[in-house]
C-alpha positions in Angstrom: 104.2 73.3 108.3 103.4 71.9 104.9 105.6 72.7 101.9 105.5 76.2 100.6 102.6 77.0 98.3 103.4 77.3 94.7 104.1 80.8 93.4 102.2 82.2 90.5 103.6 82.0 87.0 106.0 84.9 86.5 106.9 84.3 82.8 103.5 85.0 81.3 100.5 87.1 82.2 97.0 87.4 80.7 96.2 91.0 79.7 93.3 93.0 78.4 93.9 96.2 76.6 92.3 98.2 73.7 92.9 95.3 71.3 91.4 92.6 73.5 92.6 89.7 75.7 95.8 87.8 75.2 98.7 86.1 77.0 102.0 87.9 76.8 105.5 87.5 78.3 105.7 89.5 81.5 108.9 91.0 80.2 106.8 92.8 77.5 104.8 94.5 80.3 108.0 95.3 82.3 109.3 97.2 79.2 105.9 98.8 78.5 105.7 100.2 82.1 109.5 100.7 82.7 109.4 98.4 85.7 111.1 95.3 87.1 107.8 93.5 87.9 104.0 93.6 88.3 101.9 93.6 91.4 98.4 92.4 90.7 95.5 93.8 92.7 91.9 92.7 92.7 89.8 95.3 91.0 88.1 96.6 94.2 91.5 96.8 95.9 92.9 98.7 92.9 90.0 101.2 93.1 90.9 101.8 96.8 94.5 102.5 95.9 93.5 106.1 95.1 92.7 106.5 98.8 96.2 105.6 100.1 99.1 108.1 100.5 102.5 107.9 98.9 103.6 105.0 101.1 101.7 101.8 100.5 101.9 98.4 102.2 100.7 95.3 100.2 100.1 91.9 101.7 100.5 88.5 100.0 99.9 85.1 101.5 103.0 83.5 102.9 105.8 84.9 100.6 106.4 87.1 97.6 109.1 87.5 94.9 109.1 91.3 95.3 112.5 92.7 96.0 113.8 95.9 97.6 114.8 98.8 95.3 112.9 97.3 92.3 110.1 99.2 90.5 106.7 97.7 90.1 103.6 98.4 88.1 100.4 97.9 90.2 97.7 96.6 87.8 94.0 95.7 88.5 93.0 92.1 88.0 90.2 92.0 85.4 89.5 88.2 85.8 91.1 86.3 88.7 93.3 83.3 88.0 92.9 79.9 89.8 94.4 76.5 90.1 92.8 73.7 88.1 92.1 70.2 89.4 95.7 69.2 88.7 97.2 72.1 90.6 98.1 74.0 87.4 97.6 77.7 87.2 95.0 79.3 85.0 96.5 82.8 84.5 94.6 85.9 85.7 93.8 88.6 83.2 95.0 92.1 84.2 93.8 95.4 82.8 97.0 97.1 81.5 95.0 100.3 80.5 95.2 101.3 84.2 98.3 101.1 86.4 100.4 102.9 89.0 104.1 102.5 89.6 106.1 102.4 92.8 109.5 101.4 94.2 109.8 98.7 96.8 111.5 99.8 100.0 110.9 96.7 102.2 110.0 93.1 101.9 109.2 90.8 104.9 108.4 87.1 104.4 106.4 84.6 106.4 105.2 87.2 108.9 102.6 85.7 111.4 99.4 87.7 111.1 99.5 88.5 114.8 102.9 90.2 114.2 101.6 92.7 111.5 102.0 96.1 113.0 99.4 98.9 113.3 101.7 101.1 111.1 101.8 98.4 108.4 98.0 98.1 108.5 97.6 101.9 108.4 99.6 102.1 105.2 97.5 99.4 103.5 94.2 99.7 101.7 91.3 101.4 103.6 89.6 98.0 104.0 92.6 96.4 105.7 93.0 98.3 109.0 93.0 95.3 111.5 94.3 91.8 111.7 90.8 90.5 111.2 90.4 92.5 108.0 93.8 91.3 106.8 92.8 87.7 107.4 89.5 88.2 105.5 91.3 89.9 102.6 93.9 87.1 102.3 91.1 84.5 102.4 89.2 86.3 99.7 92.3 86.6 97.5 93.8 83.2 98.0 91.0 80.8 99.0 90.1 79.9 95.5 93.7 79.5 94.5 94.2 76.8 97.2 90.9 75.1 97.6 92.5 72.1 99.4 93.4 74.3 102.4 90.9 75.3 105.1 90.8 78.7 106.6 93.1 77.8 109.5 95.7 76.3 107.2 95.7 79.4 105.0 96.1 81.7 108.0 98.8 79.6 109.6 101.0 80.4 106.6 101.3 84.1 107.5 101.9 86.8 105.0 104.5 88.6 103.0 104.7 92.4 103.4 105.8 94.7 100.6 106.3 98.4 101.3 106.3 100.7 98.3 106.7 104.4 97.6 104.1 105.2 94.9 104.8 107.5 92.1 102.3 110.2 91.1 
C-alpha cells in the first residue's frame, strides 16, 4: 500500500463563534471545552448525533490520533477543509457554539471495511448502518481531501474506529 495519508493539522483550527471566524490554537478549544481533543463532524452528521444513544462509534479514513480514556468535544464543521494543489491543508472551520463531549473507550486502526462489525455500525450515525453506507460516508468526507486517489484507493485504506461514551 502507498504511504499513509497525511493527518490533519492538530495545532490550529478554524472556528466560528459569536464574534466571527478566526484561527486559534487547538489547545484554546481544549481548555474551553475541558477536553483532550476535538472530533470534527460534518454538519449533517452532527445533526444526526442527537439520534444516537450514549455509546457512539465514529469512523475515520485509515487511522486516527484519538486515544482511549481521553475526553473529546464533538463539533460540527461549518466549512470543510481541503488540500490545496501543493498538498497543504486549508483548515476547516468548526462551529464552537454547538458541541457534545464524550470519553473514548476504544480505538482501532487500519480496519478493513469488510471487517467492520454490525455492532459497530449500529452504534454509528443513523445513515451508516451498512458497509456500503460506511464506504459512501468515507468517500463523501475524504474524497475532496485526497483528490489524487480514486474510489478504490480510498476504500483500500480501511478505516479507524473510535468508540465513545457520550455525556449528556
